[in-house]
Every structure is written in structure tokens, then in C-alpha cells.
C-alpha positions, 0 to 999 in steps of 0.5 A, spaced: 373 924 364 374 919 370 375 913 365 381 918 361 384 919 368 384 912 369 387 910 363 392 915 363 394 913 370 395 906 368 399 908 362 404 912 367 404 906 371 406 902 365 411 906 363 414 907 370 415 899 371 418 899 364 423 904 366 425 901 372 425 894 369 430 897 363 434 900 369 435 894 373 436 890 366 442 895 364 445 895 371 445 887 371 448 887 364 453 892 366 455 888 372 455 881 368 460 885 363 464 887 369 465 880 372 467 878 365 472 883 364 475 883 371 483 882 371 486 880 378 493 881 378 499 881 383 506 885 383 512 884 387 518 888 387 524 890 391 531 894 390 538 894 392 542 900 391 550 901 392 555 906 390 561 901 391 562 893 390 559 888 394 563 881 394 560 875 396 553 878 397 547 874 400 541 877 401 534 874 404 528 879 402 521 878 404 517 874 398 509 873 397 506 867 400 499 865 400 495 864 407 498 857 408 505 860 407 507 857 400 511 861 396 508 864 390 513 868 386 516 865 380 520 868 374 524 873 378 528 878 373 533 883 375 534 889 372 539 895 373 539 903 372 545 906 369 550 900 372 553 894 369 548 888 367 547 884 374 550 877 374 546 874 380 542 868 382 535 868 385 531 863 388 527 861 394 530 859 400 528 856 407 530 860 413 528 860 420 524 866 419 520 862 413 521 862 406 525 868 403 527 870 396 535 869 396 539 873 392 546 871 391 552 874 387 559 874 387 559 881 386 554 887 386 557 893 383 556 900 384 559 906 381 562 911 385 558 917 383 556 923 387 551 929 387 554 936 388 549 939 393 549 946 396 548 948 403 540 949 402 540 942 400 539 943 392 543 941 387 549 945 385 549 942 378 545 937 374 547 930 374 552 926 378 560 927 378 565 922 379 571 922 384 575 925 378 570 931 377 569 933 384 571 941 384 577 943 388 574 948 391 568 945 395 566 952 399 559 951 400 558 945 397 558 937 399 557 931 396 551 926 396 552 919 394 549 917 388 547 910 388 547 905 383 540 902 383 538 895 381 530 892 381 528 885 382 521 884 379 517 877 380 511 874 377 506 872 382 502 866 381 495 867 381 491 861 384 484 860 385 482 859 392 489 859 394 492 866 394 485 870 395 483 869 388 475 867 388 470 868 383 476 871 379 477 877 385 483 878 390 480 879 397 483 886 397 479 889 403 481 884 408 488 881 405 490 878 412 489 870 412 485 871 405 490 873 400 498 873 398 502 877 403 510 878 404 513 873 408 518 874 415 513 879 417 510 880 424 507 885 429 501 887 425 498 893 429 491 895 425 490 903 425 498 904 427 499 908 421 494 913 417 491 911 410 494 915 404 487 916 400 482 916 406 477 912 402 471 909 406 474 902 406 481 904 406 485 901 412 492 902 414 496 896 418 503 897 421 508 891 421 515 889 422 519 885 417 526 881 417 531 882 412 538 879 411 544 881 408 551 878 408 557 882 404 564 885 404 565 892 401 569 898 403 568 901 410 565 908 406 560 904 401 553 905 402 548 900 401 541 900 401 536 894 401 529 895 399 523 898 399 520 891 398 513 891 395 507 887 394 501 889 390 494 886 389 489 889 385 482 887 381 481 892 375 475 892 370 474 896 364 468 895 359 465 902 356 465 907 362 465 902 367 472 902 368 475 902 376 479 898 381 480 896 388 487 894 391 492 893 397 499 894 397 504 892 402 511 895 403 517 894 407 521 900 408 528 901 405 534 900 410 541 903 409 548 900 411 555 903 411 561 898 410 561 890 410 555 887 414 553 880 416 546 878 419 539 880 420 536 887 421 528 889 422 525 894 418 518 897 418 512 897 414 505 898 412 499 894 409 494 899 406 488 895 404 481 897 401 483 902 396 478 903 390 471 901 389 467 896 392 
């Protein structure tokens, strides 16, 4: 009887060791697959919106730089939403605020359109109206400018050991000093804003950023510059092991009315440590 118990106990122990070994092997296998199938990506975007024509326009926008301050943008593309095809030039310019993305155009064209809005702030009708379509009787109504929006997109260089890519991963938990961040930013204040997802590793850091705008336009023209955003993420997908982690840095939109020349400061937030680690 004792011999049978000893044999049974031995078999149970052997089986348990096999299960543990198999589980460890499977875990190691999936970790290896994760490492082989991880993609590190940076994405940069900015917006410019207006409801009038801006003449001789020059804009300086924050752009991604690696920890030593080297710009990492390339292949800038400008697209529009409902407006004319933009004939702008984009280049990296050295300024007294550091390297920035310079946008230059003889004209930035915005169409004069409006939303009809009721007293409670809702739309009185779908879509927009031109000046010729504005009702004669505006009782209980007001006009809200419908701006022509342009989007500036750029590829961001991914360099091993340059802008945070090490062993195929971007440092998304602690990007400051370890990954690409936007230029012309300062006054970083950790904890001065709230995390959006409230994840265990997520942090929020408030900061300030400088932008430059120089153009001529009518006194009533509305111009919005921004937001400017940088996103860095690691994504992996193999079988059911699909996940990601990321950080985002966003400079908030600023608004001008009429012509403008000079620098302005905008607020921003850096959200780091989102996702799985």
C-alpha cells in the first residue's frame, strides 16, 4: 500500500513539474514572439485653420527632436479638409527657441462659411452657409465661423539608441530624456494635470510651448494654430498576445483674430505610461 502511495505521489510530482515546465516554455515562447512582432512607431501632426485668406504667411511649430535636440521629422505632407489644395513649403528652421517646423506660403486660403447656431448653442440647420445664404431674419440665431482646416503630417525617424528606440522599443513610460519630444517646450510640471486613462503606470506632466505666426489678413479673420501632437507607441500582435504601450505629447490650439506677427505661448500636456508593460 505504502509503495503504491509513493508511486502515485511520484507520478503526481512528475506531472506537476511537467505542467510547470510546459507553462514556462509557453510563456517564454510567447515573450519571444512578442519581441519578434513588436513595432515601434512615432507619429506627428499639426493643424492650421482659418476662414479668410492669410497673405505672406510664416508659421513656426514645435517639431520632434531626439534627446540631444536633433530634429527627427522627415517627409512632411500637408492635406486639407474641404478647402483648396495647399501650395505651402515646409522645412526645419533654426530659431532662438531651437529647431522648429517652418511653414511658409504666399497664401493660406480659408473659405468664408458659417454655422447657424440657436440661442442654446445647437445647430439651426445641418452644414454651413455662405455669406449669400445667411437668412435676413436672424432672430434667435447667431453665426459661428466654420474654418477651413489644414493638417500637417510628418514621418518621424526611428533611430536605434537615438530617439528612444532600444531593443526595438520606445521608452514610453519615461520619455523625457529617453525618447523624441517636441521642441520649444519648457516649464515641465509633473503631476500638474490628470491622467486620462488612470492606468497604474500613467503620468501626466503639464508644460508650455512657443509658436510663431506672421501673416496679413482682414481684421475679422479667425485663425487657429494647433493642436500640435506627437505620439510614440510600441505595438505587438501575435495570436492572442495583442497589446501596446504609448505616450502622447500635445500642444493646445491657439486662436488669433486679424493679422498677427510674433511669438505666442500655449499650454500642453505629456501623457506617459499608457498601456501594458
